[in-house]
C-alpha positions in Angstrom: 18.4 233.7 -2.2 15.1 232.2 -3.1 16.3 231.8 -6.6 19.8 229.9 -5.6 17.8 227.5 -3.5 15.6 226.4 -6.2 18.2 226.0 -8.4 20.4 223.8 -6.1 17.2 222.1 -5.6 17.5 220.8 -9.5 21.0 220.4 -9.8 20.3 217.7 -6.6 17.1 215.9 -8.1 18.8 215.6 -11.9 21.7 214.4 -9.8 19.8 211.8 -8.5 17.9 211.1 -11.3 21.6 210.3 -13.3 22.8 208.2 -10.3 18.8 205.8 -10.3 19.4 205.3 -14.6 22.7 204.0 -13.9 22.1 201.8 -11.2 19.2 200.4 -12.7 21.3 199.8 -16.1 24.7 198.1 -14.4 21.7 195.7 -12.7 19.7 195.3 -15.7 23.2 194.7 -17.8 25.4 192.6 -15.0 28.1 195.1 -15.1 31.0 193.6 -13.4 34.2 195.2 -11.8 37.3 195.0 -13.9 40.3 193.3 -12.2 43.7 194.3 -13.2 46.6 192.4 -12.2 50.4 192.7 -12.6 50.9 190.3 -14.9 49.2 188.0 -17.5 48.8 184.3 -15.5 48.0 180.9 -17.7 46.7 178.0 -15.7 49.3 175.4 -15.8 47.0 172.3 -16.7 49.9 170.2 -16.3 50.4 170.7 -13.0 47.5 169.2 -10.3 49.0 171.0 -7.4 48.2 174.7 -7.7 47.8 177.0 -5.0 43.7 178.4 -5.3 45.1 182.3 -4.5 47.7 182.0 -7.3 44.8 182.0 -9.8 43.6 185.2 -7.9 46.3 187.4 -6.8 49.0 186.9 -9.5 51.7 189.3 -7.3 52.5 186.2 -5.1 55.4 184.6 -6.4 55.5 180.7 -7.4 58.1 178.5 -6.0 59.3 175.3 -8.8 60.8 173.1 -7.1 63.4 170.9 -9.4 65.3 167.9 -8.9 66.5 164.7 -10.3 64.6 161.6 -9.1 66.4 157.9 -7.9 63.7 156.5 -6.1 64.3 158.7 -3.1 60.4 158.2 -1.9 60.5 159.0 2.3 61.6 162.3 1.5 59.9 163.3 -1.4 56.9 162.1 0.0 57.9 164.6 2.8 58.3 167.2 0.4 54.8 166.9 -1.3 53.3 166.9 2.0 55.2 170.3 3.1 54.9 172.1 -0.1 51.6 170.7 -2.0 51.3 174.3 -3.1 54.7 174.4 -5.4 55.2 173.3 -9.2 57.5 170.6 -9.8 60.2 169.6 -12.6 61.3 166.0 -12.2 64.0 164.3 -13.9 65.2 161.0 -14.0 68.0 158.9 -15.9 67.8 155.4 -16.8 71.2 155.0 -16.0 73.1 155.2 -13.0 76.9 156.5 -12.3 78.4 153.6 -14.0 76.4 153.5 -17.0 74.3 150.5 -15.8 70.7 150.6 -16.7 68.5 150.9 -13.2 64.8 151.1 -12.8 62.8 154.4 -13.3 60.6 155.4 -10.7 59.1 158.6 -10.6 55.5 157.3 -12.4 55.4 154.1 -10.3 56.5 155.8 -7.4 53.9 159.0 -7.3 51.4 157.9 -10.4 49.3 160.8 -9.2 51.6 163.9 -9.1 52.1 165.4 -12.5 54.9 167.3 -12.8 56.9 168.4 -15.4 58.8 165.3 -16.3 62.5 165.5 -18.0 63.2 161.9 -18.9 67.3 161.8 -19.8 67.5 158.5 -22.4 71.4 159.2 -23.1 74.3 157.0 -21.6 77.5 159.4 -20.7 79.2 156.9 -18.7 82.5 155.7 -20.3 84.2 153.1 -19.2 87.9 153.9 -20.0 87.4 157.5 -19.0 86.3 157.4 -14.8 85.6 160.6 -14.9 82.6 160.4 -16.8 81.4 158.6 -13.2 79.2 162.1 -12.5 77.9 163.1 -15.8 75.1 161.1 -15.8 74.0 162.8 -12.7 75.1 166.2 -13.4 73.5 166.1 -17.3 70.3 164.8 -14.9 70.5 168.1 -13.0 71.2 170.2 -16.2 67.9 169.2 -17.9 65.9 170.2 -15.1 66.8 173.7 -16.7 64.3 172.7 -19.5 62.1 172.2 -18.0 61.5 175.4 -16.0 62.4 177.1 -19.9 59.3 175.0 -21.4 57.1 176.3 -18.5 58.3 179.6 -19.0 57.7 179.6 -22.7 54.4 178.5 -22.0 53.8 181.8 -19.6 53.1 179.5 -16.7 55.6 180.9 -14.8 57.4 184.4 -14.9 60.8 186.1 -14.0 59.8 187.5 -10.8 59.2 183.6 -9.8 62.1 181.2 -7.5 63.7 177.7 -9.0 64.5 175.8 -6.0 67.1 173.0 -7.2 68.3 170.1 -5.3 68.7 166.4 -5.0 65.8 164.4 -4.0 67.0 164.2 -0.6 67.1 167.7 0.3 64.1 168.9 1.3 64.0 172.8 2.3 61.4 173.9 4.8 58.6 175.7 4.3 59.5 178.8 6.4 63.0 179.1 3.7 60.6 179.0 0.6 58.5 181.5 2.4 61.6 183.8 2.6 62.8 183.1 -0.7 58.9 183.9 -1.9 59.6 187.3 -0.1 63.2 188.0 0.3 64.9 186.4 -2.9 66.1 189.4 -5.7 67.6 188.7 -9.1 71.5 188.4 -9.5 71.9 186.1 -6.7 71.6 182.6 -5.6 70.4 181.4 -2.1 72.4 179.3 0.0 70.5 177.0 2.7 72.1 175.5 6.2 71.0 172.0 5.6 70.3 169.6 8.7 72.0 166.6 7.5 71.0 163.0 8.3 72.2 159.3 7.2 69.5 156.6 7.2 67.0 158.0 8.5 65.8 161.3 10.6 67.5 160.0 13.4 70.7 160.7 13.3 72.3 164.0 12.4 75.7 165.5 11.9 76.9 167.7 14.2 77.5 170.4 11.4 74.9 171.5 9.2 75.7 171.6 4.7 75.4 175.1 2.9 74.1 174.7 0.1 73.5 176.4 -3.0 70.0 176.4 -3.8 67.6 178.9 -5.7 67.9 181.7 -8.1 65.2 183.4 -9.5 63.8 182.5 -12.8 65.3 185.7 -14.2 68.5 185.4 -13.1 68.6 181.2 -14.2 67.0 182.8 -17.8 69.5 185.8 -18.6 72.7 184.6 -16.1 73.1 180.4 -15.8 71.4 180.7 -19.6 68.8 177.7 -18.1 71.7 175.8 -16.5 70.6 174.6 -13.4 73.8 172.6 -12.8 75.5 176.4 -12.4 73.5 177.2 -9.3 75.0 174.2 -6.9 78.7 174.8 -8.3 80.7 176.8 -6.1 83.3 177.5 -9.4 80.7 179.3 -10.8 81.3 183.2 -9.3 77.8 184.7 -8.5 76.8 186.7 -5.4 75.5 184.9 -2.6 72.6 185.3 0.6 72.1 182.9 3.1 68.6 182.3 3.7 67.9 183.6 7.1 65.8 181.2 9.0 66.3 179.1 11.9 65.1 176.0 9.9 66.2 175.6 6.6 65.7 172.1 5.7 66.9 168.6 5.7 69.2 166.5 3.9 69.0 162.7 4.5 71.1 160.4 2.9 70.5 157.1 2.0 67.1 157.1 3.4 65.8 153.9 1.5 64.0 150.8 2.0 67.1 147.7 2.1 66.2 147.1 -1.8 66.8 150.6 -2.6 69.9 150.5 -0.2 70.9 147.6 -3.1 70.1 149.1 -5.7 72.1 152.4 -5.2 74.7 150.2 -4.2 74.4 148.6 -7.5 74.8 151.6 -10.2 77.5 153.7 -8.0 80.1 150.7 -7.3 82.5 153.3 -8.8 82.4 155.7 -5.8 82.5 153.3 -2.8 83.0 152.3 0.5 81.3 148.9 0.1 83.6 148.0 -2.7 85.9 145.2 -2.6 88.5 144.6 -5.4 86.0 145.9 -8.0 83.0 144.2 -6.9 80.6 145.5 -4.1 80.1 143.7 -0.8 77.1 141.7 -0.3 75.5 143.3 2.9 72.4 141.1 4.6 69.2 142.8 5.8 70.4 142.2 9.4 74.2 144.2 8.3 72.2 146.9 6.7 69.5 147.2 9.5 72.3 147.3 12.0 74.2 150.6 9.8 70.7 151.7 10.3 69.5 151.5 13.4 73.3 152.7 14.9 73.8 155.6 12.3 76.8 154.2 11.1 78.3 153.9 7.6 79.8 151.1 5.6 83.4 151.8 7.1 81.8 151.6 10.5 82.5 155.4 11.1 79.5 157.4 13.3 77.8 159.8 11.1 76.4 161.8 14.5 74.7 161.6 17.9 71.6 159.9 18.0 68.2 162.4 18.4 65.5 159.7 18.3 65.0 156.5 20.9 65.0 153.2 19.8 60.9 153.3 18.6 61.2 156.0 16.7 63.8 154.7 14.9 62.4 151.8 14.3 59.6 153.3 12.7 61.4 155.7 10.3 63.2 152.5 9.4 59.8 150.5 8.7 58.4 153.8 6.8 61.6 153.6 4.7 60.7 149.7 3.9 57.1 150.3 3.5 57.4 153.2 1.2 
């Protein structure tokens, strides 16, 4: 028994000595624990608003917000404020629906925001073929997929991340984005029920707009071959799932100041209620302000009930003219 106790004590002493030696060695050589991640992550230096935790925990799904831009400063400013941690892909065309040259706005309106920027240089409108009126907008949405593909090729994003494709004036809510990060699966497209406003966020249409908005990067790559236009097209058959949150987002049509409204009218005359015998009607500031203050369309039809008091309507209009 005595020998057994002595042997046990000897083993204990040896263990303590070895432990002390290892501790001193680790401190002296500044050993650091090895951190393993589920996937490699390359710092996307072209994006300035990258969420800090994404650089640490790569299991968090990134969200890529992609949209063509035509000077919709108010809804985009709201989007940037609500989702500063997303990655952005923006496209812009120097031509309107009718082939007329228009201003390029993104770098002037948001000079400090470094999105993945795609510029469409080709003029696709053909005056002898009226069906080409929407080609310009369709292609501006299609090239968004090239921007996402470039980010994927550089290793900035992975197959599991989420791509949200909308118009600039369609803003997916933070709650809906969180739902997409948690629930969106491969091989499906997510559908959002947008609240639909006209001119300002004061006049809301009674029914929601149901729009296809999001897929995973893998679905965009494998199923859609990087064609972001197919996300929106109902004729492209793919299983759909609804974003099940109370407020999925909003669509604010024609939310511009008077100058922006006139610019949009000028380059979209082929579609419209403001054209008389091929010539756009001229609207004064007072006339445009009246439409915006009353929530009525060019044809005099009301968009929906007002949800603001007069002071709130005036504040919204002032913000649009200021931005």
